[in-house]
TORSE-502493 format. One record per residue (C-alpha): x, y, z; residue in one letter. Coordinates in steps of 0.001 Angstrom, whole numbers. Layout:
BEGIN
<atom <X Y Z> "A">,
...
//
This chain:
BEGIN
<atom <14296 21791 -13774> "M">,
<atom <12932 21327 -10732> "R">,
<atom <11996 17919 -11237> "R">,
<atom <15816 17055 -13055> "F">,
<atom <16978 17339 -8927> "M">,
<atom <14092 15233 -8141> "T">,
<atom <15131 12940 -11188> "A">,
<atom <18579 12489 -9495> "C">,
<atom <18333 11991 -6449> "V">,
<atom <15544 8954 -7565> "T">,
<atom <17618 7435 -9732> "A">,
<atom <20727 7469 -7902> "F">,
<atom <19166 6105 -4858> "V">,
<atom <18183 3629 -7311> "F">,
<atom <21756 2713 -7859> "A">,
<atom <23246 2633 -4047> "L">,
<atom <20228 939 -2605> "A">,
<atom <21899 -2477 -2895> "G">,
<atom <18288 -3310 -4466> "C">,
<atom <17238 -7161 -4190> "G">,
<atom <16676 -9642 -7413> "G">,
<atom <13921 -11569 -8491> "G">,
<atom <12376 -15200 -7623> "G">,
<atom <9841 -15006 -4849> "G">,
<atom <7514 -17267 -3165> "G">,
<atom <4634 -16229 -5055> "S">,
<atom <2529 -16586 -8348> "D">,
<atom <1776 -12956 -8719> "E">,
<atom <3978 -12357 -11629> "T">,
<atom <3589 -8890 -13184> "S">,
<atom <3148 -5615 -11100> "P">,
<atom <-267 -4230 -10478> "A">,
<atom <-843 -625 -10716> "L">,
<atom <-2055 2118 -7692> "Y">,
<atom <-5620 3061 -8195> "K">,
<atom <-7920 4410 -5119> "G">,
<atom <-7512 7282 -3060> "L">,
<atom <-4725 9846 -4143> "V">,
<atom <-3688 11800 -1166> "T">,
<atom <-855 14851 -888> "Q">,
<atom <2351 14255 350> "A">,
<atom <5892 15928 -160> "I">,
<atom <8579 13669 -1228> "L">,
<atom <12276 15219 404> "T">,
<atom <15715 14360 283> "S">,
<atom <15040 13362 3945> "A">,
<atom <12573 10245 3066> "N">,
<atom <13304 9517 -1154> "S">,
<atom <15573 6995 384> "M">,
<atom <13555 5027 2644> "P">,
<atom <10241 4808 -210> "F">,
<atom <13103 3979 -2846> "F">,
<atom <14736 1040 -656> "N">,
<atom <11483 192 342> "M">,
<atom <10261 533 -3809> "V">,
<atom <13331 -1371 -4905> "L">,
<atom <13572 -4453 -2007> "G">,
<atom <15955 -3281 -211> "N">,
<atom <13973 -3468 2562> "S">,
<atom <16351 -5549 4393> "L">,
<atom <19396 -3376 5071> "T">,
<atom <18067 -9 4829> "L">,
<atom <20994 2260 4990> "P">,
<atom <21039 5784 7015> "E">,
<atom <23075 9126 5842> "T">,
<atom <23166 12274 7455> "G">,
<atom <20571 13551 4695> "T">,
<atom <18428 10605 4003> "G">,
<atom <19317 11513 407> "A">,
<atom <21623 9778 -1386> "S">,
<atom <25098 11110 -1645> "P">,
<atom <25113 11162 -5357> "V">,
<atom <22262 12517 -6208> "A">,
<atom <22765 15657 -3576> "M">,
<atom <26034 16380 -5609> "A">,
<atom <24747 16150 -8847> "V">,
<atom <21745 17658 -8156> "S">,
<atom <23785 20444 -6552> "S">,
<atom <26452 20706 -9227> "L">,
<atom <23776 21307 -12017> "R">,
<atom <21644 23781 -9842> "M">,
<atom <25217 25630 -9772> "R">,
<atom <25677 25058 -13249> "S">,
<atom <22439 26335 -14105> "A">,
<atom <22963 29483 -12520> "K">,
<atom <26416 29891 -13774> "L">,
<atom <24753 29429 -17227> "S">,
<atom <22189 32664 -16272> "L">,
<atom <24703 34879 -14851> "A">,
<atom <26977 35423 -17861> "V">,
<atom <24955 37356 -21187> "P">,
<atom <28207 36045 -23375> "Q">,
<atom <30713 33327 -24516> "A">,
<atom <32510 33466 -21104> "T">,
<atom <34695 31591 -19282> "P">,
<atom <33890 30593 -15794> "V">,
<atom <36483 28954 -12853> "S">,
<atom <36946 28970 -9443> "G">,
<atom <37694 27623 -6176> "T">,
<atom <34932 26788 -3806> "I">,
<atom <37113 25661 209> "Q">,
<atom <35009 22867 2007> "G">,
<atom <33281 24486 5591> "T">,
<atom <34774 20936 6686> "V">,
<atom <37514 19654 4815> "S">,
<atom <38950 20064 859> "G">,
<atom <38582 22219 -1892> "T">,
<atom <35709 21915 -5296> "M">,
<atom <37300 23545 -8241> "T">,
<atom <35831 24262 -11429> "Y">,
<atom <36458 25319 -15230> "S">,
<atom <34934 25691 -18810> "G">,
<atom <32987 28329 -20944> "T">,
<atom <29162 28940 -21295> "I">,
<atom <28438 30654 -24933> "E">,
<atom <25887 33218 -25068> "D">,
<atom <23123 30540 -26260> "N">,
<atom <23300 29453 -22214> "G">,
<atom <25163 26010 -23875> "T">,
<atom <28541 25145 -22582> "G">,
<atom <30665 22564 -20922> "T">,
<atom <32010 22803 -16992> "I">,
<atom <34168 20086 -15234> "T">,
<atom <34488 19840 -11855> "F">,
<atom <36427 18660 -9801> "G">,
<atom <36681 17171 -6047> "F">,
<atom <39647 16571 -3766> "A">,
<atom <38073 15227 -156> "N">,
<atom <35681 17814 -567> "F">,
<atom <33177 17617 2838> "N">,
<atom <31135 21555 2553> "D">,
<atom <29301 20094 6238> "G">,
<atom <26811 17852 5553> "D">,
<atom <28558 15035 6254> "G">,
<atom <29571 13863 3115> "I">,
<atom <33070 13903 1740> "T">,
<atom <34097 14211 -2034> "Y">,
<atom <36707 12597 -4152> "D">,
<atom <36470 12822 -8437> "G">,
<atom <35588 14556 -11248> "K">,
<atom <32398 15232 -12809> "L">,
<atom <31634 17265 -16457> "I">,
<atom <28791 18906 -17048> "F">,
<atom <27190 19573 -20267> "Q">,
<atom <25047 21698 -21359> "I">,
<atom <23896 20593 -24689> "L">,
<atom <20408 23080 -25237> "S">,
<atom <19360 26000 -22815> "F">,
<atom <15811 28241 -23655> "D">,
<atom <17123 31408 -23097> "I">,
<atom <13418 32652 -23027> "I">,
<atom <11987 30114 -20353> "N">,
<atom <15648 29979 -18380> "L">,
<atom <15410 26131 -18514> "E">,
<atom <18345 23711 -19510> "I">,
<atom <16405 21376 -22277> "T">,
<atom <19416 18558 -22618> "H">,
<atom <22904 18076 -20469> "A">,
<atom <24597 15533 -20072> "T">,
<atom <26565 14699 -16366> "M">,
<atom <30074 12618 -16696> "S">,
<atom <31591 10666 -13242> "L">,
<atom <34922 10075 -14198> "E">,
<atom <34802 8554 -11640> "P">,
<atom <33134 9981 -8458> "L">,
<atom <33725 8646 -4845> "T">,
<atom <31085 9672 -2104> "I">,
<atom <31836 8562 1564> "Q">,
<atom <29293 9248 4342> "T">,
<atom <29617 8216 7908> "P">,
<atom <27779 4693 6766> "T">,
<atom <28294 4418 2781> "E">,
<atom <30904 4776 512> "H">,
<atom <30944 4420 -2865> "A">,
<atom <32190 4810 -6093> "T">,
<atom <30358 5516 -9831> "V">,
<atom <31617 6045 -13007> "A">,
<atom <29367 7143 -16081> "G">,
<atom <26584 9320 -18071> "T">,
<atom <23093 10998 -16992> "V">,
<atom <21455 12269 -19560> "E">,
<atom <18811 15119 -18949> "L">,
<atom <16014 16093 -21558> "F">,
<atom <12987 18367 -20457> "S">,
<atom <10738 20121 -22868> "N">,
<atom <9756 23590 -22935> "L">,
<atom <7573 24615 -19896> "G">,
<atom <8753 21907 -17941> "D">,
<atom <5610 19731 -19293> "V">,
<atom <7612 16189 -19502> "S">,
<atom <11220 15020 -18786> "S">,
<atom <13733 12463 -19017> "T">,
<atom <17132 11493 -16910> "V">,
<atom <18723 8212 -18337> "I">,
<atom <21627 6684 -16557> "F">,
<atom <24458 4528 -17439> "G">,
<atom <27196 3948 -14805> "A">,
<atom <29489 1787 -13295> "D">,
<atom <29872 1208 -9054> "G">,
<atom <31421 -462 -6554> "R">,
<atom <30438 -180 -2654> "N">,
<atom <33722 -8 -1364> "E">,
<atom <32631 -1477 2417> "H">,
<atom <31871 -4532 691> "T">,
<atom <33693 -4881 -2417> "G">,
<atom <30388 -5460 -4832> "E">,
<atom <29739 -3862 -8062> "T">,
<atom <26834 -2785 -9594> "F">,
<atom <25471 -1333 -12749> "R">,
<atom <23202 1061 -13953> "L">,
<atom <22024 18 -17944> "E">,
<atom <19929 2363 -19395> "N">,
<atom <18003 3185 -16430> "M">,
<atom <14858 5357 -17241> "A">,
<atom <13513 8009 -15145> "Y">,
<atom <10756 9603 -17301> "E">,
<atom <7831 12039 -16113> "T">,
<atom <4802 13470 -18268> "S">,
<atom <2312 16428 -16777> "C">,
<atom <-538 17789 -17827> "D">,
<atom <-204 20961 -17897> "A">,
<atom <3275 23706 -18114> "P">,
<atom <5015 25690 -15390> "Y">,
<atom <2794 24854 -12664> "T">,
<atom <1582 20963 -13047> "P">,
<atom <-1418 19405 -11838> "T">,
<atom <-631 16426 -12292> "Y">,
<atom <2092 14695 -13347> "C">,
<atom <2804 10434 -13820> "T">,
<atom <5990 8748 -13461> "E">,
<atom <8133 5545 -14579> "R">,
<atom <11550 4115 -14069> "V">,
<atom <12250 1241 -16260> "S">,
<atom <15334 -294 -17000> "G">,
<atom <17930 -2816 -15675> "R">,
<atom <20143 -2853 -12339> "V">,
<atom <23104 -5251 -11927> "Y">,
<atom <23472 -6384 -8453> "L">,
<atom <27360 -8741 -7516> "E">,
<atom <25839 -10789 -5296> "A">,
<atom <22487 -11158 -7237> "E">,
<atom <23041 -11082 -10580> "G">,
<atom <20606 -8608 -12916> "Y">,
<atom <16881 -7144 -11970> "V">,
<atom <14901 -5877 -14636> "D">,
<atom <12809 -2598 -12988> "V">,
<atom <9478 -1534 -14904> "S">,
<atom <7995 728 -12197> "V">,
<atom <4766 2662 -12902> "Q">,
<atom <5339 4570 -9467> "S">,
<atom <2720 5592 -7005> "P">,
<atom <3954 8857 -6776> "L">,
<atom <2248 11792 -9096> "Q">,
<atom <2715 15688 -9305> "F">,
<atom <372 17805 -6927> "H">,
<atom <1997 20958 -7857> "H">,
<atom <6123 21769 -7904> "P">,
<atom <7673 20417 -5557> "G">,
<atom <4995 18531 -3517> "E">,
<atom <3410 14529 -4582> "F">,
<atom <255 12749 -4241> "N">,
<atom <370 8986 -3202> "V">,
<atom <-2143 7250 -4384> "E">,
<atom <-3302 4449 -2057> "I">,
<atom <-5409 1837 -3147> "P">,
<atom <-8952 1024 -1822> "D">,
<atom <-9070 -2109 -3435> "A">,
<atom <-6446 -3894 -5751> "G">,
<atom <-2970 -4721 -5346> "G">,
<atom <-460 -5766 -4034> "P">,
<atom <2587 -4913 -6249> "V">,
<atom <4545 -7528 -6691> "L">,
<atom <8655 -6688 -7524> "L">,
<atom <10271 -9349 -9021> "T">,
<atom <13782 -10116 -10737> "G">,
<atom <15572 -13245 -11934> "A">,
<atom <17708 -14328 -8369> "A">,
<atom <15958 -15350 -5415> "Q">,
<atom <14815 -12000 -3732> "T">,
<atom <11092 -11257 -4104> "S">,
<atom <8980 -8248 -2382> "E">,
<atom <5550 -7741 -2188> "R">,
<atom <3559 -3989 -1466> "I">,
<atom <257 -4119 -63> "T">,
<atom <-1337 -849 830> "P">,
<atom <-2967 -1672 4215> "L">,
<atom <-4912 1932 4330> "S">,
<atom <-4543 5826 3813> "I">,
<atom <-2002 5294 6431> "S">,
<atom <-353 1733 6597> "Q">,
<atom <1531 -458 3917> "V">,
<atom <2538 -3616 4330> "R">,
<atom <6212 -5196 2748> "V">,
<atom <7140 -8303 2427> "E">,
<atom <10365 -9413 1316> "V">,
<atom <11039 -13152 299> "D">,
<atom <15053 -13738 136> "I">,
<atom <15498 -17394 -1325> "D">,
<atom <12368 -17920 -3234> "A">,
<atom <9754 -20038 -897> "D">,
<atom <6205 -19788 263> "P">,
<atom <6840 -17783 3186> "E">,
<atom <8114 -14124 3426> "Y">,
<atom <10964 -13848 5991> "E">,
<atom <10465 -10187 6504> "L">,
<atom <7351 -8441 6501> "S">,
<atom <6862 -5472 8234> "T">,
<atom <3710 -2366 8417> "V">,
<atom <5346 1227 7300> "Y">,
<atom <3393 4097 7441> "R">,
<atom <2927 6304 4144> "W">,
<atom <4237 9435 6837> "A">,
<atom <7620 7766 7153> "D">,
<atom <8198 6727 3374> "L">,
<atom <7223 9581 1797> "V">,
<atom <6280 12387 3917> "G">,
<atom <2783 11619 3472> "L">,
<atom <920 14647 5070> "V">,
<atom <-2828 14563 5350> "L">,
<atom <-5095 17378 6414> "T">,
<atom <-8810 17415 7534> "W">,
<atom <-11327 19144 9938> "E">,
<atom <-13544 17197 11819> "N">,
<atom <-16900 17576 14070> "I">,
<atom <-17970 14595 16644> "Y">,
<atom <-20994 13857 19127> "G">,
<atom <-24871 13964 19209> "T">,
<atom <-25936 17687 17104> "A">,
<atom <-28109 18700 19696> "T">,
<atom <-26301 17620 22691> "N">,
<atom <-23170 19577 24128> "F">,
<atom <-19622 17613 23680> "D">,
<atom <-16612 20137 24410> "V">,
<atom <-13132 18809 23440> "A">,
<atom <-10165 20290 26097> "L">,
<atom <-7247 18095 25005> "S">,
<atom <-6319 15995 21566> "A">,
<atom <-3224 14334 20795> "K">,
<atom <-1786 11819 17728> "E">,
<atom <-1206 8042 18918> "T">,
<atom <1795 6007 17814> "S">,
<atom <11 4279 15631> "D">,
<atom <-978 7606 13831> "G">,
<atom <-4128 8031 14715> "S">,
<atom <-5685 10357 17258> "Y">,
<atom <-7621 10697 20335> "V">,
<atom <-9578 13642 22298> "A">,
<atom <-10824 14343 25487> "A">,
<atom <-13706 16427 26842> "G">,
<atom <-16973 16378 28555> "W">,
<atom <-20482 15707 27160> "S">,
<atom <-23946 15954 28002> "N">,
<atom <-25079 13116 25847> "T">,
<atom <-25844 10439 28690> "N">,
<atom <-28248 12780 30360> "T">,
<atom <-28948 9461 33031> "A">,
<atom <-25882 10614 34350> "N">,
<atom <-25314 14019 34240> "G">,
<atom <-22387 15391 32333> "L">,
<atom <-20204 12939 30996> "D">,
<atom <-15748 12343 30565> "M">,
<atom <-15802 11863 26487> "M">,
<atom <-12813 10145 24650> "L">,
<atom <-13401 10307 20894> "V">,
<atom <-10234 7530 18988> "K">,
<atom <-10452 8965 14792> "T">,
<atom <-7961 7258 12297> "D">,
<atom <-5346 9040 10287> "A">,
<atom <-7421 10109 7957> "T">,
<atom <-10411 11532 10984> "G">,
<atom <-12720 8291 10840> "G">,
<atom <-14241 7896 14219> "L">,
<atom <-13196 4889 15011> "L">,
<atom <-14993 5020 18518> "W">,
<atom <-16342 7315 21680> "T">,
<atom <-16318 6354 24981> "K">,
<atom <-18170 8006 27916> "Y">,
<atom <-16827 7927 31307> "L">,
<atom <-18509 8647 35175> "G">,
<atom <-21226 8309 37503> "D">,
<atom <-24278 9655 38495> "T">,
<atom <-22113 13029 39300> "R">,
<atom <-20757 15354 36337> "D">,
<atom <-17844 14318 35067> "D">,
<atom <-15461 16557 32777> "Y">,
<atom <-12066 15604 31017> "A">,
<atom <-9211 18066 30767> "Q">,
<atom <-6483 15946 30091> "S">,
<atom <-5835 12367 27633> "V">,
<atom <-2465 10810 27032> "R">,
<atom <-763 7695 25442> "E">,
<atom <485 5007 27742> "T">,
<atom <3430 2948 26724> "A">,
<atom <1371 292 26250> "D">,
<atom <-846 1789 23776> "G">,
<atom <-3177 3066 26370> "G">,
<atom <-4569 5901 27752> "F">,
<atom <-4515 7768 30534> "V">,
<atom <-7375 10896 31365> "V">,
<atom <-7700 13694 33901> "A">,
<atom <-10310 15665 35317> "G">,
<atom <-12561 15822 37894> "Y">,
<atom <-16037 14660 38599> "T">,
<atom <-18423 17283 40314> "D">,
<atom <-21586 16737 42284> "N">,
<atom <-22393 21082 42647> "S">,
<atom <-21476 20531 46447> "V">,
<atom <-17661 19703 46193> "S">,
<atom <-15366 18674 42910> "A">,
<atom <-12846 15885 42961> "Y">,
<atom <-9840 15254 41022> "S">,
<atom <-10320 12027 38947> "A">,
<atom <-7904 9856 36681> "V">,
<atom <-8902 7022 34363> "Y">,
<atom <-6560 4686 33303> "R">,
<atom <-7926 2856 29464> "L">,
<atom <-6726 161 27510> "D">,
<atom <-6658 752 23727> "A">,
<atom <-9904 501 23181> "G">,
<atom <-10908 3046 25704> "G">,
<atom <-11732 565 28471> "N">,
<atom <-11013 1357 31903> "T">,
<atom <-8691 -744 33177> "V">,
<atom <-8834 1039 36677> "W">,
<atom <-9612 4862 37996> "N">,
<atom <-9224 6721 41200> "R">,
<atom <-11300 9176 42608> "I">,
<atom <-9627 12030 45117> "F">,
<atom <-12764 11888 47035> "T">,
<atom <-10243 12643 50386> "N">,
<atom <-10425 16269 49033> "D">,
<atom <-12890 19072 49073> "L">,
<atom <-12872 21221 46328> "N">,
<atom <-9934 19758 43854> "S">,
<atom <-9937 19873 39942> "R">,
<atom <-6717 17928 38005> "A">,
<atom <-6058 19634 34359> "Y">,
<atom <-3058 17943 33048> "S">,
<atom <-1632 15018 33406> "I">,
<atom <1765 13255 31941> "E">,
<atom <3082 10020 32179> "P">,
<atom <6602 9850 33991> "T">,
<atom <9857 7979 33332> "A">,
<atom <9343 5374 36140> "D">,
<atom <5614 4039 34874> "G">,
<atom <3644 5995 36739> "G">,
<atom <1873 9865 36393> "F">,
<atom <2425 13278 37279> "I">,
<atom <-714 15293 37882> "L">,
<atom <-1559 19080 38384> "T">,
<atom <-4643 21130 39484> "G">,
<atom <-5795 22934 42245> "Y">,
<atom <-6991 21530 45499> "I">,
<atom <-8797 24049 48183> "E">,
<atom <-6493 25999 50399> "S">,
<atom <-5796 25100 54269> "L">,
<atom <-6649 28230 56565> "S">,
<atom <-3130 29311 57883> "P">,
<atom <-4584 29467 61222> "A">,
<atom <-5855 26148 61950> "T">,
<atom <-4613 24541 59412> "D">,
<atom <-8080 22627 58460> "V">,
<atom <-10162 22933 54599> "V">,
<atom <-12100 26351 53863> "G">,
<atom <-9938 29628 53561> "F">,
<atom <-12002 29719 50933> "G">,
<atom <-9005 29858 47835> "M">,
<atom <-6867 27434 45972> "E">,
<atom <-3509 26141 45971> "D">,
<atom <-2001 24879 42927> "L">,
<atom <-1929 21307 43484> "Y">,
<atom <1073 18346 41983> "L">,
<atom <513 14431 42814> "V">,
<atom <2685 11401 41914> "K">,
<atom <1187 8541 40882> "L">,
<atom <2098 4950 40307> "D">,
<atom <1105 3014 37384> "S">,
<atom <-1961 1886 39097> "S">,
<atom <-2833 5119 40547> "G">,
<atom <-1758 5260 43939> "N">,
<atom <-676 8310 45386> "V">,
<atom <2958 8604 45897> "S">,
<atom <3054 11897 46884> "W">,
<atom <1248 15513 46548> "E">,
<atom <2085 18856 47214> "K">,
<atom <1013 22003 47568> "R">,
<atom <2407 25328 46328> "F">,
<atom <1167 29151 46335> "G">,
<atom <153 31620 48586> "G">,
<atom <-3353 33084 50402> "T">,
<atom <-4775 33894 47259> "A">,
<atom <-5712 31821 44261> "T">,
<atom <-3092 29659 42847> "D">,
<atom <-3640 27092 39805> "I">,
<atom <-1616 24127 37660> "G">,
<atom <-2729 24059 34024> "Y">,
<atom <-30 22344 32796> "S">,
<atom <3147 19731 33976> "V">,
<atom <5900 18248 32520> "I">,
<atom <8883 16145 33951> "E">,
<atom <12017 17853 32974> "V">,
<atom <15052 15921 31027> "E">,
<atom <17095 14463 33456> "G">,
<atom <14435 14292 36170> "G">,
<atom <11596 16349 38618> "G">,
<atom <8934 18244 36999> "F">,
<atom <7971 21751 35491> "V">,
<atom <4506 23015 36605> "V">,
<atom <2607 26269 34381> "A">,
<atom <-517 28050 35903> "G">,
<atom <-1647 31453 37103> "T">,
<atom <-1146 32886 40959> "T">,
<atom <-2942 35462 42580> "G">,
<atom <-729 35435 45834> "S">,
<atom <2163 37805 44579> "F">,
<atom <100 40545 43770> "D">,
<atom <-1802 43228 46218> "P">,
<atom <-4811 43091 44959> "S">,
<atom <-4577 39543 43802> "Q">,
<atom <-4901 39873 40358> "T">,
<atom <-3779 36662 38487> "P">,
<atom <-241 36245 37086> "D">,
<atom <1100 33658 34928> "L">,
<atom <2847 31082 37477> "Y">,
<atom <5902 29459 36755> "L">,
<atom <6937 26565 39597> "I">,
<atom <9900 24015 39282> "R">,
<atom <10086 20694 41727> "A">,
<atom <12420 18185 42257> "D">,
<atom <11625 14364 41594> "A">,
<atom <10068 14151 45444> "D">,
<atom <7500 17101 44606> "G">,
<atom <10250 19869 46605> "N">,
<atom <10411 23008 45594> "L">,
<atom <13526 24355 43841> "L">,
<atom <12350 27509 42120> "W">,
<atom <9221 29453 41466> "E">,
<atom <8511 32734 38945> "K">,
<atom <5533 34584 38386> "H">,
<atom <5008 37014 35000> "F">,
<atom <2581 39931 35399> "G">,
<atom <2384 43443 36379> "D">,
<atom <-1198 45609 37474> "T">,
<atom <-3523 43570 34549> "L">,
<atom <-3920 40123 34325> "T">,
<atom <-1850 37556 33188> "Q">,
<atom <-2689 33348 32602> "H">,
<atom <-357 30751 32578> "G">,
<atom <-1899 27524 30427> "Y">,
<atom <1035 25575 28919> "D">,
<atom <4745 24919 28414> "L">,
<atom <6969 22481 26840> "L">,
<atom <10816 21930 27344> "E">,
<atom <13166 22486 24126> "D">,
<atom <16516 20836 23863> "A">,
<atom <18270 22956 25820> "D">,
<atom <16588 22688 28679> "G">,
<atom <14612 25807 28250> "N">,
<atom <10921 26480 28872> "F">,
<atom <8521 27443 26828> "V">,
<atom <4884 28956 28193> "V">,
<atom <1831 29932 26445> "S">,
<atom <-492 32367 28019> "G">,
<atom <-3077 35382 27923> "V">,
<atom <-1975 38773 28436> "S">,
<atom <-4527 41748 29331> "A">,
<atom <-3483 44705 27848> "T">,
<atom <-5569 48748 28627> "L">,
<atom <-7056 47699 24682> "S">,
<atom <-7800 44114 25456> "G">,
<atom <-6528 40693 25672> "Y">,
<atom <-3263 39157 23687> "V">,
<atom <-1835 36038 23602> "Y">,
<atom <1341 35546 25219> "S">,
<atom <4799 33749 24726> "L">,
<atom <7682 33421 27490> "H">,
<atom <11010 31759 26843> "K">,
<atom <12593 31185 30602> "V">,
<atom <16081 29220 31075> "D">,
<atom <16795 26565 33606> "A">,
<atom <16751 28676 36459> "T">,
<atom <13333 30240 34950> "G">,
<atom <15197 33770 34240> "S">,
<atom <13712 34895 30830> "T">,
<atom <14953 34757 28374> "V">,
<atom <12631 36692 26274> "W">,
<atom <8381 37232 25998> "S">,
<atom <6245 38544 23150> "T">,
<atom <3125 38740 22676> "T">,
<atom <949 39159 19684> "F">,
<atom <-2868 38678 18274> "G">,
<atom <-5565 39136 20823> "G">,
<atom <-8921 37255 22043> "T">,
<atom <-11768 38161 24232> "T">,
<atom <-11418 34700 25720> "M">,
<atom <-8777 35169 28759> "P">,
<atom <-10074 31931 30382> "T">,
<atom <-9651 29444 27574> "T">,
<atom <-7135 27748 28017> "P">,
<atom <-4385 27750 24770> "N">,
<atom <-1332 25443 24515> "S">,
<atom <2005 25622 22690> "V">,
<atom <3802 23108 20362> "A">,
<atom <7433 22797 19332> "A">,
<atom <7316 23963 16027> "A">,
<atom <10606 21180 14063> "G">,
<atom <12584 24366 12996> "D">,
<atom <13531 25749 16169> "G">,
<atom <10195 28308 15999> "G">,
<atom <6328 27117 18026> "Y">,
<atom <3341 27007 17340> "V">,
<atom <243 28381 19655> "L">,
<atom <-3398 27678 18895> "A">,
<atom <-6350 29670 20999> "G">,
<atom <-9543 31239 19909> "S">,
<atom <-11080 34364 19744> "D">,
<atom <-14617 35379 19798> "S">,
<atom <-15824 33241 17267> "F">,
<atom <-12272 31053 15674> "D">,
<atom <-9702 28760 15948> "V">,
<atom <-6224 30586 15928> "Q">,
<atom <-3318 29084 14890> "L">,
<atom <543 31312 15982> "F">,
<atom <3586 30337 14547> "K">,
<atom <6784 31879 15918> "T">,
<atom <10116 31610 14907> "D">,
<atom <12795 30718 17125> "A">,
<atom <12950 34268 18702> "S">,
<atom <8807 34471 19519> "G">,
<atom <8247 36652 16187> "N">,
<atom <5082 35344 14442> "L">,
<atom <6160 34210 10746> "V">,
<atom <2200 33306 10150> "W">,
<atom <-1121 33382 11551> "Q">,
<atom <-4202 30800 10640> "K">,
<atom <-8008 31255 11215> "T">,
<atom <-10268 27646 11375> "F">,
<atom <-14500 27908 11755> "N">,
<atom <-16272 24889 10909> "W">,
<atom <-18723 26900 9386> "S">,
<atom <-19137 29958 7156> "T">,
<atom <-22110 31006 9740> "F">,
<atom <-19824 31995 12008> "L">,
<atom <-20270 29464 14280> "T">,
<atom <-18416 29791 17389> "M">,
<atom <-15355 28134 17808> "C">,
<atom <-12049 27452 20544> "T">,
<atom <-9147 25551 20513> "A">,
<atom <-7550 24075 23739> "S">,
<atom <-4543 21803 22504> "S">,
<atom <-1859 21877 19480> "V">,
<atom <819 19363 19250> "E">,
<atom <2855 18708 15835> "R">,
<atom <2594 15400 14625> "T">,
<atom <5071 12718 13235> "S">,
<atom <4361 13854 9547> "D">,
<atom <5353 17438 10923> "G">,
<atom <2049 19281 10553> "G">,
<atom <-33 19476 13773> "Y">,
<atom <-3572 18311 15639> "I">,
<atom <-5481 20970 17261> "L">,
<atom <-8493 19598 19227> "G">,
<atom <-11435 21968 20695> "G">,
<atom <-15223 22735 20167> "S">,
<atom <-17482 24115 17572> "A">,
<atom <-21115 24998 17958> "W">,
<atom <-22631 24678 14213> "P">,
<atom <-26155 23383 16244> "N">,
<atom <-28129 23558 18868> "T">,
<atom <-25423 21478 20982> "G">,
<atom <-21424 21835 20399> "K">,
<atom <-19408 19098 19496> "D">,
<atom <-15626 18154 19118> "F">,
<atom <-13879 19834 16705> "Y">,
<atom <-10384 18544 15240> "L">,
<atom <-8307 20020 12875> "I">,
<atom <-5169 18551 11387> "K">,
<atom <-3370 20737 9191> "T">,
<atom <252 20700 7426> "D">,
<atom <2966 22256 8523> "K">,
<atom <2482 25727 7068> "N">,
<atom <-697 26080 9012> "G">,
<atom <-3060 24844 6015> "N">,
<atom <-5748 22336 5370> "L">,
//
């Protein structure tokens, strides 16, 4: 029955997709079957509309709704599930009726009888019903359960009659009348949904019809199917295009209940969809992460629309992997990893591979599956360390770190093109002992940089006081210094992470020893305006050590800071949420680590919660909290089963809802870059 819901969503999206008809500018006349690589994907109500619009040719006009799913599908699916629950709730022939008040407007009434064998008929009536999902319903739906398996609690045969039903969203307004028949065998090994309906687009007045549209699934195991095939067949009539015959072997296969696989061919294809009018579509998988959709609207040899989509955007494709990069006997340490706009990944750190030049900054670019695209080394004869990498608006990169000649260290910034080639670099040689730990592109096309710089002696105003100040530097697009600021007191103060605040200005997280008489480190948080002037500063700590390493701004203008806190029994991870003025909203600690000075990282989880990546003695650790900082789950990663020492210094939520972690592993005689790509639940 779970797949009945999916079937309803699927087929009703077909009805409202406005899919184009045939013709076409190609002599390819039959669909090619998807064969090749199989990768896990998740199809949800939020992404089913884009995918099926693509498959059936609506790429030219992609409607948007509040949920992304067809409103008819959502209504029918919701009612079917409610009806099933009603049938399970009564042990004998029982009349059922009631009224549900919409949270926004109108009512939904239902009445009918459920027999003691689970069969029955319920009529649902809608009157301007809107339950807060942005969809309003008017009309009537009759749900009839013809066969019900009491033992397996499964509807095996049912019909739905739309008599008619009008659905309206801010962008859609349609009326549909007809029938839907649903079949499922015991154990849910196979199911069939058959549609026959007429509809009208109330915005345009155009009509459409579904004739014997069948959606069929067949699985190889009951209850928890591991592999299912799907097929859609039938006819769609569109007033502007005429009839379109549909016969599609869907590139979707169930992996387990609620999840799918997307078969992406590494050879073969493309898939050609044609009909009897003037539109055809060609779908060409380009890689495991991208597909090209081309649409011809006038039956000539040219395709008027050619768009490259990411599978993640169309069907919720979630790729998970872990990999190491570098030379086995050398040291290659990753400190920052980010997703790029094309769905690939970039990581930065340092390496001793080019021993003639000492240590070098090292950059690795991978594809969406973790496959290595290129490796770059930056630096000269000194030791060079990359601490932070970010993508720029033109698809290139900016890298921040420092160069060290064993006498003094200088902050360093490199601007790279999309291929990792140097466009310009800036070495802060006028500073004695400065290091850059974080860089971010700014809204004006420049960059903001933080780290530390050696303090000035308060007595002589010259370098050499022996401590460090938190260092904040604004660069223009060419790397020239617009301004530079120092923050802190008479002890060591370091900035580890900086962000540009929504609306202007900057917030920096780091560590300070200037607020404790014994100079014990505290977590340090400062906010500056767009010119670097201090607005406020906060520190968190007691008599024990606290470090701050990373931060983010949430949708409400609050800031979440991650770090490490000392306790009487060891070190724990910490999260602090503060408001726009720096006042504490909540603070929490969890987990444990023996590595207090190894940076950790925080990212928004997408559901209001947060994830934090860090390291203990041997393993990479990933924690998920809710919006209040309460621990939801914890994951541990290690490249080797033989207790390889692994660290993680960065985590970022990716466009598919998963996470990319960057760190290092020590599986050989040296260290390697260690990148981990998980799904939204932290799984590989």
